[in-house]
FILO-43456 format. One record per residue (C-alpha): x, y, z; residue in one letter. Coordinates in steps of 0.5 Angstrom, whole numbers, plus 500, padded with zeros to 3 digits. Layout:
BEGIN
XYZA ...
***
This chain:
BEGIN
217439869M 217443876T 212449876D 216455880F 211460879R 210461886R 212465892F 213464899G 211469905Q 213469912I 206470916T 209469923N 215467927S 216464934D 222464937I 224459943Y 229459948L 231452950G 224449950D 220456952N 217460947T 219468947L 212470945V 211477947G 218478949L 222477943A 221483938K 226481932S 231476931F 237477926K 239471923M 247470921P 250472914K 253466911I 259469908E 265465906W 272468906K 275469899T 282468896V 283473890D 286470884I 289474879E 294471873T 296474867L 291474861G 285474866Q 280479864V 277479871A 280478879V 276472881Y 274471888K 275463890A 271461896P 275458902T 273453907R 272458912T 266462914L 266469916E 264470924A 257468925L 253473929T 246475930G 241479934E 235478938I 231485940T 227484947M 221488947S 221488955S 226486960V 225479963D 229479969P 231471969Q 232472961I 236478962Q 241475967E 242469963D 243473956F 248478960L 253472962N 258471956P 260464958T 253461957K 251457951T 244458949H 239454945T 235458940L 230456935Q 226460930L 220457927H 218461920K 211460918Y 211460910V 205461906D 206459899V 202462894N 201460886G 197462880P 191459884D 192462891G 194459897L 198452896D 197449903L 201443901E 207447899R 207451905S 212450910Y 215452917T 222453916L 226451923I 233454925T 236452931V 242456934L 247455939Q 249462941A 253466946R 251473947F 257478947F 254485946G 248489949H 245495947D 240498953F 238503948G 235510950E 230511955S 224516954K 217517957N 212513953G 217508949D 217501950P 223498954E 227494949E 234491949I 238488943T 243482945H 248481940E 250474939M 256469936T 253463934I 257456934S 252452931R 246453926L 242448923V 236450918Q 231445916R 224444914V 219442919H 217435916D 224433915S 230431919N 235433913K 238439914P 238444909L 244448912F 248446918E 254449921V 258446927D 264451929V 267446934F 266440930A 269443923S 263441919S 259445914V 253441911R 247441906N 242436905S 247432900S 252432906G 259435908E 260441903M 268440903W 269433903R 268429896G 
***
């Protein structure tokens, strides 16, 4: 029997643009919310309305906040016609009744294909750090554990594909 008495805690994260690290530049990264559109089902005799998920996801959007302005990255991000490959590596330490469990600890890798469509240049006051938040729309998302090629979750808008580790979700 599996012992689920443990918890994972993110202890650090790295963000990459293509193959280049954004260490020291990226302050935060907001992942997209995975939310299926629903259809309300309401018939005579039902005790409640049932929201059935459809095969369509809500728009996949996210944000990256840069802690400083890098002119080259800024120029790329301000171009809404260019798709960027971003990677987020979350280092997760797993702890259980006996302390840190290095064998169960892992790195969760998320790869995104994104285009930026909104930019918050913020407010300027003396002494404040220079920050800019970029909003993005995501056309492809793949999430997996570092030592596996099997996706935990994958969405590819242009291929009309939604998968998990078992395969396509909407095909039998």
